[in-house]
N, C-alpha and C positions, 0 to 999 in steps of 0.2 A: 105359767108361773104360779105354782101351788105351794111348794116348800122351798124356802130360800136359806142358804147358808151365807151368813154375813160375817166377814172378818173385820177386825179393827173396830168393833162395835161400841167401844166404851167412850170414844171422844171424836171430835172433829167430824169429818165427812161420814164415818161409820155411824156415829151417834145420830146424825141427821137422817141417814138412811134407815136406821132402826125405827125412828119415830114415824117415818112415812109408811114403812112396811106394816107397822102395828096399826096405823090408821086405816090401812087397806085390809086389815083382818086376815093376813096371810099367816101360814105356819112358818116359823122362823127359828133357826139355830143361830144365836148371837155369840160369836167367838171373840174373846178379849183376854188379855193377860189379867186384868182386874175386872171382875163382873159385879162388884158391889153396887156401883151406881146404876147398873142395868136393872137390877132388881127393883130399885126405886122407880125407874122409868116404867117398868111393866106394871107395877102397882098403881101408878097414876093413870095409866092407860085403861086398866081394868075398871078403875073407879069411874072414869069418864064413860066407858061403855055401859056400865051398870045403870047409868041414868037414861039410857036409850034402849028400851026393851026389845026393839026390833033390830038391834045391831049385834052381830056376833062379836065375840071377844077373841082377839088374836092369841094364838098359842105360841109362846116363846120359850125355847129351851136355852138356858144360859150355860155356856161352855168356857171354862177357864183353860187357856192353852197358850204356851209360848211357841208360836209357829216357827221361830227360827231354829227350834230343836226338833221339829216334827220329822218322822220317818214315813215311809210309804205305807206301812201297815196301819199306823195311826191315822194317816190321811185317808186311806180307804174306809176305815171305820167312821171317821168324822163325816165324810161325804155321802155315805150310804143313805139312799132314800130321798135325796134332794134332787130337784130338777133344775135349780138355778143356783149359781154361786156369784156373790158380789164380793170381790176380793179388794178390800180397802186397806188392809193392814200393811204397814211398811215402816221402815226406819227413815224418817224424814228430818234431816238435819244438815246444815252446811258444814259440819265438822264431826269427826269421829274416826274410829278404827275401821279399816277396810273390811276386816273379817266380820265385824258386827253388821256392816251394811250388806255384805254378801249373804250372810245367814238369813237376815230378815227379809231382804228384797229378792234375792235370786233363789236360794235354796228353798225357802218356804213356797215361793210361787211355782217352782218346778214340781215340788211334791204335790201341791194341790191341783195343779193343771193336769198332771199325769193321772192322779187319782180320779179326777172328774171324768176323764175319758174312759177309764176302766169301769167306773160305776154307772155310766150311762147318763151323766148330767146333760141336760139339753143345751143350756147356755152358761158360759163362764165369762163374766164381765170383770176385766182386770183394770184397776186404776193405776195408770202410769203418770208421767209428768212431762210438761214442756221444758223443765229445767235441763233436760238433755240437749236442747237446742242452744243453750247459752254459750257464747264464745267471746265475751268481753268486747262486743261491739253492738251498736244499735241495729236492730233488724225489724222489719215491718211485714205483716201478712205472711208469716212463716208457714209454709205448707208442711204436711205430715211427712213428706219425703226428705226433708232437710236433716242432714247429719253433720255435725261440726267435725273439723279435723281431729279434735281431742275434746274430751269431756271436762267440764269445769271442776268437778269434785267427785268424791266417791259415791255420793247419792245419785247424781246423774248417770254415772258409769254403771252402777249396779241396777238401776231401773231400766237402762237400755238392755243389759244382759238379761233381765227378767223378761223383757219383751221377746227376746230371742227364744227363751224357754216356752213362752206362749205360742210362738210361731211353730216351734217343734211339736208341741202337743197338738196344734191344729192339723199338722201334717200326719201325725200318728193316729189321731182319732177323728176321722171325718164326720162321724155321727154327732159329735159335740161341736157347738158353735162357740168359738172364742172371739171376743171383741175387746179391744183395748181403747180406753179413753184417756186423754191427756188434758185434764182440767188445769187451768192456769190460776195460781194464787188464790186458793180456796179460802173463803172467810164465811163467818156466820155465827149463829148463837152458840154453837158447841165447839168453837175454835179453841184449841189449846196451843197453837203455834204462833200464828200471825198476831192476833189481838194481844195475847199476853206479852209478846215482845214489844209491841208498840206502846203498851202501857208502862212497861219497864223503862223504855227509852224516855217516855214522857216524864216519868218520875225522876229519873237520874239526871235529865237535862233541865229540871226545874220548869217544865212546860215548854221548852224550846227544842225543836228537832233540828239537829245539825246535819244537813243532807247535801250530797253532791248536786250541783245544778239547782240548788234551792228547791228541790223537790219537783222540778218540772219534767222529770222523766215520764214518758208516756207508756202506760202498761195496761195489759188486759188483766182483769180479775174475774173471779167466778163465785157467785153466791152458792153456798153448799146445797141449798134446796134445788137450784137449777142443775147442779151435777147429778143429784138424785133423779131428777126428771130424765136426764140423758141416760142414766143407768137403766131406768125403766124402759125407755124406748129401745135400748139395745137388747133388752130381755124379751121383747115382744115383737121383734122384727126378724122373722125367719129368712127373709130375702137377702139379708146382709151377709156378704161372704165371710166365712170364718177366717180369722187372722186380720180383719180390718182394724184400722186405728183412726181415731177421730180427735181433733183438737176441740176442746170444750171451753168456752168463755161466756161472759155476759154479753159479748158482741157489741160492746160500747166502751172502747178504751178511754181511760181517764188519766189525767196527770196525778201523780201521787200526792202532790200538795193539795189538790182539790179534794181528794178522798179524805185526807187527814183533817182538813178544815171542816168538812161536813160531818165527819164521824165524831170529832171531839166537840163540835157545837151541839150535836144531838145528845151527847153525854153530859152537856153542861160543864165542860172542862175547858178553861182558857188554854190556848196554845199558840205558838208562833213557829215559823220556819226560818232558819238561818242557813245561808249557802256556805259550803266549805269546799275547797279545791279537791277534786277527785284524786289527784296524785298524792296529796298529803294524806287523805283518808285511806287510800290503798296501802301506803307505807305503814301507817299506824296499825291497820288491820293485819298486815303481814307479820308485824312484830307480835301482835296479840296471838296470832295463830301459832307462831313459833313457840311462844311461852306456853300455850295450851298443850302443845305436843309434849312439852316437858312436864308440866304440872298435872296433866290429865283433866283439867277443868275447862269446860267449853267456853270459848271466847265470846264476848258480846258481838263482835264483828269478825268476819273473815274476808279475804279478798273477793270471794264469790258474792257474799251478801252486799258488800260495798258496790261491786260491779252491777248487781241487780238494781241498785238504787241510782245508778249513773247512766245506764244504757237502755234505750227504748226497747220494748219487746211487745209486739202485737202479733196475733196469730191469724192465719187464713181459716175462715169458718165454712168454706164452700162445701166440703164433704159432709160436715155435720148437718148443714142445712139441707143439702140435696139428697143425701143417702139415708141419714139417720132421722131426718125431718125434725131436727132439734131447733127449738126457739126458746130463749129464756122465759120462764114464767114470771120472774120477779126482776124488775129493772134495778140498776145500780142505786138509784135514789132510795127506793124502798128497802133494798137489801142493806144499805148503810143504816137506815132507821131501825130495822129489825135487829141488827147486830148491836147498835148503840143501846137500845132498850134493854138488851140482855146484860151487857157488860157494865152499864152504869149502876146496876143494882149489886154488882159484885165488888165494887171498889169501896 
């Protein structure tokens, strides 16, 4: 692992991964639609490194690119000279146009995966999602082999199709190792999905979260720093079969209510949880999604997002533990504290 191409580097998991890669002083090409914030991150890292004369400074090339539009020629040029790819970029949303999801999640993945094989990349780590398991019922210890009769939304469907493109590339280019990770409910300091939505709900509800089952849904979550650890393990484990897929979690399921209570307490914000009937919430969400399809404005809730708050989902971690040798570095308690410290300063 000497020169890494990182996609989706401007926020969320990609931003956390960039920070870790820079701390390890690797040569990095950071790809994002908007690289303005990445320049600030590099400047801060260089300033820290300058204080330690015995520490090398990471070399970061910033590359602005809309990967949903990339072609094979551009993909080959982008990947040339890299030995590792961390593909974090995706369209992650419970609602939107199928064509947009397909371009960002399937087309981009296929172009990069094929180019990786052609340019001799050693390891290609693809970030997928356990959302593809969801089928509007509670499930526990879900193995990687589970496939529902139908996918819950376009996001889950296109991430599954992206995995098929990875498997095809693994068959086409046996010299490149392709590994897929399915991290569940990623959160952390650079989150621009889960935390912003929680804060929006907190504000709009006057500090009260109205949740199916009163927030007692049991769910796996994953701190972004732990996902980066899994990505690193996948990149330095040549014994793992190409095309392998691993569930990644914090390996300690929590009830959503307990997560919210500890998170908002750590941010110093009063909150309460009120139970609402699932059936009613689902009908309201269905109406909101119908209106969104007409107006083109993303709804606050969809039937999928309400379902995710109503049905338990925990994952089987056996393969990640035994084959990838993955164990979370940061437990849920500390992960919540880290996240709260970041977001309480932004409110």
